ROKEVO-199723 format. One line per field, with one value per atom (N, C-alpha, C): residue number from 1; atom name; x, y, z. Coordinates in nm, 4 decimals. Atoms other than C-alpha are relative to their C-alpha. Layout:
<sites>
kolpa <- c(NUM; ...)
filo <- c(CA; ...)
X <- c(X; ...)
Y <- c(Y; ...)
Z <- c(Z; ...)
</sites>
This chain:
<sites>
kolpa <- c(1; 1; 1; 2; 2; 2; 3; 3; 3; 4; 4; 4; 5; 5; 5; 6; 6; 6; 7; 7; 7; 8; 8; 8; 9; 9; 9; 10; 10; 10; 11; 11; 11; 12; 12; 12; 13; 13; 13; 14; 14; 14; 15; 15; 15; 16; 16; 16; 17; 17; 17; 18; 18; 18; 19; 19; 19; 20; 20; 20; 21; 21; 21; 22; 22; 22; 23; 23; 23; 24; 24; 24; 25; 25; 25; 26; 26; 26; 27; 27; 27; 28; 28; 28; 29; 29; 29; 30; 30; 30; 31; 31; 31; 32; 32; 32; 33; 33; 33; 34; 34; 34; 35; 35; 35; 36; 36; 36; 37; 37; 37; 38; 38; 38; 39; 39; 39; 40; 40; 40; 41; 41; 41; 42; 42; 42; 43; 43; 43; 44; 44; 44; 45; 45; 45; 46; 46; 46; 47; 47; 47; 48; 48; 48; 49; 49; 49; 50; 50; 50; 51; 51; 51; 52; 52; 52; 53; 53; 53; 54; 54; 54; 55; 55; 55; 56; 56; 56; 57; 57; 57; 58; 58; 58; 59; 59; 59; 60; 60; 60; 61; 61; 61; 62; 62; 62; 63; 63; 63; 64; 64; 64; 65; 65; 65; 66; 66; 66; 67; 67; 67; 68; 68; 68; 69; 69; 69; 70; 70; 70; 71; 71; 71; 72; 72; 72; 73; 73; 73; 74; 74; 74; 75; 75; 75; 76; 76; 76; 77; 77; 77; 78; 78; 78; 79; 79; 79; 80; 80; 80; 81; 81; 81; 82; 82; 82; 83; 83; 83; 84; 84; 84; 85; 85; 85; 86; 86; 86; 87; 87; 87; 88; 88; 88; 89; 89; 89; 90; 90; 90; 91; 91; 91; 92; 92; 92; 93; 93; 93; 94; 94; 94; 95; 95; 95; 96; 96; 96; 97; 97; 97; 98; 98; 98; 99; 99; 99; 100; 100; 100; 101; 101; 101; 102; 102; 102; 103; 103; 103; 104; 104; 104; 105; 105; 105; 106; 106; 106; 107; 107; 107; 108; 108; 108; 109; 109; 109; 110; 110; 110; 111; 111; 111; 112; 112; 112; 113; 113; 113; 114; 114; 114; 115; 115; 115; 116; 116; 116; 117; 117; 117; 118; 118; 118; 119; 119; 119; 120; 120; 120; 121; 121; 121; 122; 122; 122; 123; 123; 123; 124; 124; 124; 125; 125; 125; 126; 126; 126; 127; 127; 127; 128; 128; 128; 129; 129; 129; 130; 130; 130)
filo <- c(N; CA; C; N; CA; C; N; CA; C; N; CA; C; N; CA; C; N; CA; C; N; CA; C; N; CA; C; N; CA; C; N; CA; C; N; CA; C; N; CA; C; N; CA; C; N; CA; C; N; CA; C; N; CA; C; N; CA; C; N; CA; C; N; CA; C; N; CA; C; N; CA; C; N; CA; C; N; CA; C; N; CA; C; N; CA; C; N; CA; C; N; CA; C; N; CA; C; N; CA; C; N; CA; C; N; CA; C; N; CA; C; N; CA; C; N; CA; C; N; CA; C; N; CA; C; N; CA; C; N; CA; C; N; CA; C; N; CA; C; N; CA; C; N; CA; C; N; CA; C; N; CA; C; N; CA; C; N; CA; C; N; CA; C; N; CA; C; N; CA; C; N; CA; C; N; CA; C; N; CA; C; N; CA; C; N; CA; C; N; CA; C; N; CA; C; N; CA; C; N; CA; C; N; CA; C; N; CA; C; N; CA; C; N; CA; C; N; CA; C; N; CA; C; N; CA; C; N; CA; C; N; CA; C; N; CA; C; N; CA; C; N; CA; C; N; CA; C; N; CA; C; N; CA; C; N; CA; C; N; CA; C; N; CA; C; N; CA; C; N; CA; C; N; CA; C; N; CA; C; N; CA; C; N; CA; C; N; CA; C; N; CA; C; N; CA; C; N; CA; C; N; CA; C; N; CA; C; N; CA; C; N; CA; C; N; CA; C; N; CA; C; N; CA; C; N; CA; C; N; CA; C; N; CA; C; N; CA; C; N; CA; C; N; CA; C; N; CA; C; N; CA; C; N; CA; C; N; CA; C; N; CA; C; N; CA; C; N; CA; C; N; CA; C; N; CA; C; N; CA; C; N; CA; C; N; CA; C; N; CA; C; N; CA; C; N; CA; C; N; CA; C; N; CA; C; N; CA; C; N; CA; C; N; CA; C; N; CA; C; N; CA; C; N; CA; C; N; CA; C; N; CA; C; N; CA; C; N; CA; C; N; CA; C; N; CA; C; N; CA; C; N; CA; C)
X <- c(0.0821; 0.0000; 0.0862; -0.0666; 0.1357; -0.0915; 0.0815; 0.0164; 0.0164; 0.0006; -0.0729; -0.0373; 0.0333; -0.0561; -0.0281; 0.0435; -0.2415; -0.0723; 0.0636; -0.3276; -0.0333; 0.0181; -0.2848; -0.0801; 0.0752; -0.4838; 0.0885; -0.0784; -0.3123; -0.0965; 0.0887; -0.4784; 0.0825; -0.0732; -0.3679; -0.0601; 0.0385; -0.3779; 0.1017; -0.0916; -0.2255; 0.1094; -0.1122; 0.1217; -0.0242; 0.0221; 0.0215; -0.1020; 0.1012; -0.2905; 0.0603; -0.0601; -0.0936; 0.0954; -0.0913; 0.1667; -0.0776; 0.0824; -0.1086; -0.0649; 0.0567; -0.2752; 0.1045; -0.1071; 0.0595; 0.0202; -0.0182; 0.0965; -0.1106; 0.1137; -0.2518; 0.0029; -0.0008; -0.2260; 0.1114; -0.1127; 0.1165; -0.0278; 0.0326; -0.0040; -0.0989; 0.0987; -0.3022; 0.0666; -0.0666; -0.0853; 0.0972; -0.0902; 0.1730; -0.0734; 0.0808; -0.1073; -0.0632; 0.0570; -0.2041; -0.1485; 0.1425; -0.5447; -0.0349; 0.0578; -0.7428; -0.1063; 0.1008; -0.9732; -0.0398; 0.0503; -1.1771; 0.0479; -0.0370; -1.0521; -0.0852; 0.0857; -1.2938; 0.0238; -0.0219; -1.2799; -0.0963; 0.0790; -1.4679; 0.0916; -0.0787; -1.3404; -0.0046; -0.0010; -1.2422; -0.0995; 0.0949; -1.4668; 0.0513; -0.0562; -1.2263; -0.0355; 0.0324; -1.3233; -0.1464; 0.1431; -1.6943; -0.0631; 0.0518; -1.7329; -0.0735; 0.0624; -1.8412; 0.0837; -0.0768; -1.6987; 0.0703; -0.0755; -1.4388; 0.0435; -0.0479; -1.3196; 0.0878; -0.0841; -1.0505; 0.0099; -0.0211; -1.0038; 0.1501; -0.1441; -0.6533; 0.0281; -0.0367; -0.4999; 0.1509; -0.1435; -0.1579; 0.0899; -0.0861; -0.0352; 0.0163; -0.0132; -0.0812; 0.1147; -0.1067; 0.2067; -0.0587; 0.0384; 0.1643; 0.1214; -0.1076; 0.3692; -0.0473; 0.0304; 0.3606; 0.1022; -0.0886; 0.5056; -0.0360; 0.0198; 0.5459; 0.0734; -0.0631; 0.6165; 0.0769; -0.0754; 0.7360; 0.1301; -0.1311; 1.1004; 0.0131; -0.0077; 1.0326; -0.1155; 0.1087; 0.8364; -0.1009; 0.1062; 0.5043; 0.0031; 0.0167; 0.4517; -0.1203; 0.1069; 0.2365; -0.0867; 0.0990; -0.0792; -0.0513; 0.0357; -0.1249; -0.1508; 0.1458; -0.4912; -0.0667; 0.0526; -0.5608; 0.0283; -0.0343; -0.3773; -0.0966; 0.0911; -0.5939; -0.1407; 0.1322; -0.9156; -0.0028; -0.0076; -0.8053; 0.0080; -0.0134; -0.7064; -0.1318; 0.1311; -1.0394; -0.0958; 0.0822; -1.2117; 0.0380; -0.0482; -0.9958; -0.0411; 0.0379; -1.0863; -0.1509; 0.1462; -1.4594; -0.0530; 0.0590; -1.6981; -0.0033; 0.0032; -1.7064; 0.1368; -0.1341; -1.3296; 0.0557; -0.0705; -1.0870; -0.0695; 0.0606; -1.2750; 0.1032; -0.0991; -1.0293; -0.0692; 0.0643; -1.1122; 0.1016; -0.0847; -0.9745; 0.0440; -0.0509; -0.7687; -0.1040; 0.0970; -0.9933; -0.1414; 0.1316; -1.2879; -0.0085; 0.0180; -1.4340; -0.0631; 0.0597; -1.5541; -0.1487; 0.1420; -1.9114; -0.0210; 0.0119; -1.8611; 0.0375; -0.0449; -1.6815; -0.1122; 0.1095; -1.9871; -0.1050; 0.0936; -2.1872; 0.0580; -0.0543; -1.9672; 0.1275; -0.1202; -1.6668; 0.1257; -0.1154; -1.4265; 0.0946; -0.0980; -1.1054; -0.0018; 0.0073; -1.0852; 0.1264; -0.1118; -0.8648; -0.0443; 0.0333; -0.8502; 0.0530; -0.0492; -0.8136; -0.0149; 0.0032; -0.7398; 0.0844; -0.0797; -0.6134; 0.1289; -0.1304; -0.2439; 0.0823; -0.0923; 0.0400; 0.0671; -0.0680; 0.2275; 0.1155; -0.1058; 0.4764; 0.1333; -0.1299; 0.7762; 0.0174; -0.0084; 0.6932; 0.0006; 0.0138; 0.6474; 0.1123; -0.1005; 0.9279; 0.1305; -0.1310; 1.2448; 0.0975; -0.1014; 1.5595; 0.1097; -0.1087; 1.8184; 0.1314; -0.1216; 2.1526; 0.1012; -0.0943; 2.3371; -0.0360; 0.0447; 2.1350; 0.0499; -0.0477; 2.2900; -0.1183; 0.1068; 2.0817; 0.0171)
Y <- c(-0.1186; 0.0000; 0.1244; -0.1293; 0.3366; 0.1060; -0.1071; 0.6675; 0.1286; -0.1352; 1.0086; 0.0901; -0.0954; 1.2886; 0.1338; -0.1264; 1.6064; 0.0796; -0.0910; 1.8940; -0.0679; 0.0637; 1.6855; -0.1287; 0.1255; 1.3866; -0.1041; 0.1112; 1.0541; -0.1003; 0.0900; 0.8356; -0.1185; 0.1213; 0.4756; -0.0628; 0.0668; 0.3182; -0.1106; 0.1008; 0.0094; 0.0719; -0.0648; 0.1018; 0.0153; -0.0054; 0.0195; 0.1076; -0.1029; 0.2354; 0.1378; -0.1284; 0.5160; 0.0479; -0.0385; 0.5119; 0.0594; -0.0508; 0.5659; 0.1333; -0.1259; 0.8361; 0.1112; -0.0989; 1.0128; 0.0614; -0.0499; 1.0433; 0.0996; -0.0857; 1.1926; 0.1285; -0.1166; 1.4258; 0.0971; -0.0861; 1.5575; 0.0720; -0.0649; 1.6254; 0.1149; -0.1056; 1.8243; 0.1184; -0.1069; 2.0222; 0.0764; -0.0674; 2.0965; 0.1032; -0.0923; 2.2639; 0.1097; -0.0991; 2.4669; -0.0206; 0.0292; 2.2942; -0.0549; 0.0547; 2.2378; -0.1011; 0.1003; 1.9358; -0.0786; 0.0848; 1.7067; -0.1426; 0.1417; 1.3541; -0.0725; 0.0734; 1.1025; -0.1500; 0.1438; 0.7390; -0.0605; 0.0746; 0.4717; -0.0390; 0.0352; 0.4256; -0.1492; 0.1409; 0.0872; -0.0214; 0.0313; -0.0903; 0.0464; -0.0452; 0.0100; 0.1459; -0.1415; 0.3749; 0.0299; -0.0215; 0.3233; -0.0279; 0.0367; 0.2129; 0.1126; -0.1133; 0.5612; 0.0456; -0.0612; 0.7911; 0.1222; -0.1186; 1.0624; 0.0743; -0.0818; 1.3462; 0.1115; -0.1146; 1.6123; 0.0903; -0.0976; 1.9295; 0.0189; -0.0112; 1.9242; 0.1310; -0.1314; 2.2635; 0.0031; -0.0002; 2.3260; 0.0613; -0.0616; 2.5350; -0.0858; 0.0891; 2.2526; -0.0986; 0.0998; 2.0181; -0.1399; 0.1413; 1.6510; -0.0840; 0.0928; 1.3619; -0.1400; 0.1370; 1.0205; -0.0916; 0.0967; 0.7284; -0.1382; 0.1348; 0.3901; -0.0973; 0.0951; 0.0902; -0.1086; 0.0968; -0.1400; 0.0619; -0.0527; -0.1069; 0.0147; -0.0079; -0.1469; 0.0810; -0.0763; 0.0908; -0.0942; 0.0798; -0.0449; 0.0164; -0.0094; -0.1246; 0.0893; -0.0958; 0.1485; -0.0489; 0.0357; 0.0630; 0.1319; -0.1278; 0.3547; 0.0146; -0.0066; 0.2662; 0.0417; -0.0362; 0.2932; 0.1479; -0.1419; 0.6286; 0.0854; -0.0757; 0.7482; 0.0049; 0.0020; 0.6389; 0.0943; -0.0882; 0.8165; 0.1469; -0.1376; 1.1298; 0.0509; -0.0391; 1.1349; 0.0327; -0.0249; 1.1118; 0.1329; -0.1234; 1.3921; 0.1236; -0.1126; 1.6158; 0.0179; -0.0078; 1.5538; 0.0931; -0.0850; 1.7717; -0.0660; 0.0710; 1.5024; -0.0069; 0.0079; 1.5104; -0.1404; 0.1279; 1.2242; -0.1011; 0.1101; 0.9105; -0.1115; 0.1059; 0.6609; -0.1323; 0.1230; 0.3375; -0.1125; 0.1173; -0.0125; -0.0138; 0.0256; -0.1161; -0.0787; 0.0685; -0.2216; 0.0544; -0.0626; -0.0119; 0.1203; -0.1257; 0.2862; 0.0994; -0.1024; 0.6141; -0.0267; 0.0320; 0.5014; -0.1062; 0.1051; 0.1865; 0.0535; -0.0541; 0.3832; 0.0779; -0.0757; 0.6042; -0.0929; 0.0982; 0.2887; -0.0746; 0.0600; 0.2034; -0.0786; 0.0771; 0.0408; 0.0860; -0.0849; 0.2937; -0.0792; 0.0752; 0.1443; 0.0445; -0.0281; 0.1267; 0.0665; -0.0622; 0.3346; 0.0317; -0.0460; 0.4550; 0.1407; -0.1352; 0.8091; 0.0310; -0.0418; 0.9586; 0.1245; -0.1195; 1.2889; -0.0433; 0.0342; 1.2613; 0.1247; -0.1114; 1.4826; 0.0310; -0.0344; 1.6692; -0.0949; 0.0899; 1.4669; 0.0267; -0.0335; 1.6516; -0.0615; 0.0592; 1.5070; -0.1525; 0.1444; 1.1518; -0.0691; 0.0614; 1.0908; -0.0169; 0.0258; 0.9289; -0.0289; 0.0177; 0.9440; -0.0887; 0.0869; 0.6697; 0.0656; -0.0711; 0.8559; -0.0882; 0.0911; 0.5455; -0.0243; 0.0265; 0.5340; 0.1093; -0.0989; 0.7018; 0.0680; -0.0724; 0.9670; -0.0063)
Z <- c(0.0000; 0.0000; 0.0000; 0.0042; -0.1038; 0.0590; -0.0558; 0.0303; -0.0796; 0.0548; -0.1033; 0.1168; -0.1045; 0.1502; -0.0652; 0.0585; 0.0655; 0.1076; -0.0948; 0.2985; 0.1332; -0.1297; 0.6138; -0.0020; 0.0103; 0.4851; -0.0662; 0.0524; 0.4268; -0.0620; 0.0733; 0.1640; -0.0468; 0.0356; 0.1116; -0.1256; 0.1234; -0.2331; -0.0282; 0.0510; -0.3875; -0.0796; 0.0694; -0.5240; -0.1498; 0.1452; -0.8817; -0.0350; 0.0214; -0.8644; 0.0261; -0.0343; -0.6965; -0.1091; 0.1088; -0.9762; -0.1169; 0.1092; -1.2331; 0.0383; -0.0472; -1.0238; -0.0013; -0.0022; -0.9855; -0.1393; 0.1373; -1.3640; -0.0346; 0.0332; -1.4025; 0.0825; -0.0888; -1.1028; -0.0385; 0.0371; -1.2041; -0.1324; 0.1275; -1.5597; 0.0200; -0.0263; -1.4306; 0.0707; -0.0754; -1.1880; -0.0895; 0.0938; -1.4594; -0.0842; 0.0795; -1.6533; 0.0853; -0.0907; -1.3464; 0.0244; -0.0132; -1.3266; 0.1382; -0.1225; -1.0078; -0.0408; 0.0339; -0.9981; 0.1235; -0.1065; -0.7766; -0.0235; 0.0072; -0.7015; 0.1034; -0.0925; -0.5468; -0.0107; -0.0082; -0.4405; 0.1010; -0.0976; -0.2464; 0.1146; -0.1178; 0.1094; 0.0278; -0.0399; 0.2450; 0.1134; -0.1069; 0.4946; 0.1363; -0.1277; 0.7760; 0.0301; -0.0207; 0.7237; -0.0281; 0.0111; 0.6817; -0.1343; 0.1320; 0.3187; -0.0714; 0.0674; 0.2138; -0.1176; 0.1081; -0.0483; 0.0558; -0.0391; -0.0095; -0.1247; 0.1112; -0.2292; 0.0544; -0.0338; -0.2199; -0.1217; 0.1055; -0.4215; -0.0114; 0.0201; -0.5661; -0.0727; 0.0523; -0.6316; -0.0210; 0.0314; -0.7917; 0.1077; -0.1015; -0.4957; 0.1256; -0.1149; -0.2430; -0.0222; 0.0089; -0.1663; 0.0025; 0.0041; -0.2510; 0.0355; -0.0325; -0.1183; -0.0355; 0.0408; -0.2881; 0.0655; -0.0640; -0.0898; -0.0511; 0.0512; -0.2566; 0.0914; -0.0902; -0.0350; -0.0727; 0.0790; -0.3111; -0.0471; 0.0404; -0.4117; -0.1514; 0.1462; -0.7855; -0.0559; 0.0627; -1.0067; -0.0656; 0.0622; -1.1303; -0.1516; 0.1457; -1.4972; -0.0257; 0.0278; -1.6484; -0.1154; 0.1006; -1.8412; -0.0585; 0.0613; -2.0839; -0.0232; 0.0165; -2.1460; 0.1310; -0.1311; -1.7703; 0.0286; -0.0171; -1.7567; -0.0817; 0.0860; -2.0470; 0.0599; -0.0642; -1.8695; 0.1205; -0.1169; -1.5508; -0.0422; 0.0479; -1.7453; -0.0580; 0.0526; -1.9310; 0.1137; -0.1180; -1.5961; 0.0651; -0.0641; -1.4502; -0.0789; 0.0849; -1.7455; -0.0123; 0.0067; -1.7036; 0.1099; -0.1044; -1.4986; 0.1379; -0.1293; -1.2249; 0.0650; -0.0553; -1.1791; -0.0065; 0.0031; -1.1301; 0.0897; -0.0742; -1.0287; 0.0068; -0.0164; -0.8860; -0.0300; 0.0456; -1.0638; -0.0154; 0.0161; -1.0842; -0.1447; 0.1349; -1.3839; -0.0782; 0.0839; -1.6695; 0.0138; -0.0157; -1.5458; -0.0923; 0.0717; -1.7227; 0.0962; -0.0860; -1.5760; 0.0194; -0.0115; -1.6474; 0.1070; -0.1018; -1.4409; 0.1376; -0.1283; -1.1689; 0.0675; -0.0606; -1.1192; 0.0591; -0.0543; -1.0485; 0.1191; -0.1208; -0.7508; -0.0205; 0.0254; -0.9183; 0.0182; -0.0281; -0.7654; 0.0900; -0.0785; -0.6276; 0.1454; -0.1426; -0.2501; 0.0526; -0.0695; -0.0261; 0.1409; -0.1337; 0.3303; 0.0161; -0.0252; 0.4519; 0.1480; -0.1403; 0.7911; 0.0153; -0.0294; 0.9259; 0.0677; -0.0556; 1.0034; 0.0217; -0.0179; 1.1146; -0.1331; 0.1253; 0.8403; -0.0289; 0.0450; 0.6373; 0.0691; -0.0580; 0.7814; 0.1388; -0.1325; 1.1224; -0.0040; 0.0073; 0.9964; -0.0758; 0.0850; 0.7478; 0.0761; -0.0600; 0.8778; -0.1105; 0.1017; 0.6737; 0.0564; -0.0391; 0.6912; -0.0423; 0.0375; 0.7087; -0.0726; 0.0659; 0.5842; -0.1460; 0.1359; 0.2652; -0.0953; 0.0985; -0.0442; -0.0676; 0.0684; -0.2219; -0.1480)
</sites>
């Protein structure tokens, strides 16, 4: 499980899903575009839905727990980008889904919780080369 931290909220996603979301989010931010991102919460957080407004001036922190980069599915990136460019915003969806299916509840699961800022949580291993 990787995490996306945004404005004090820590959101957990599967590393592969997070890698695809990172591509879409970074492209939108590069263009200076704000947008809504929504997802279905996991059962641990009430099985509801959550959404955040992503703005280019906010800091984002992506943390991947796997040591190897995920293979990128360009069709999935395109589906996510089409969703992000729609009036509904970025609907986090499972690989192989479409935005239409995602609106019917096929949104990938994640958990969210208020956490301390990243600077207070990140530990750096001084022995590790940069």
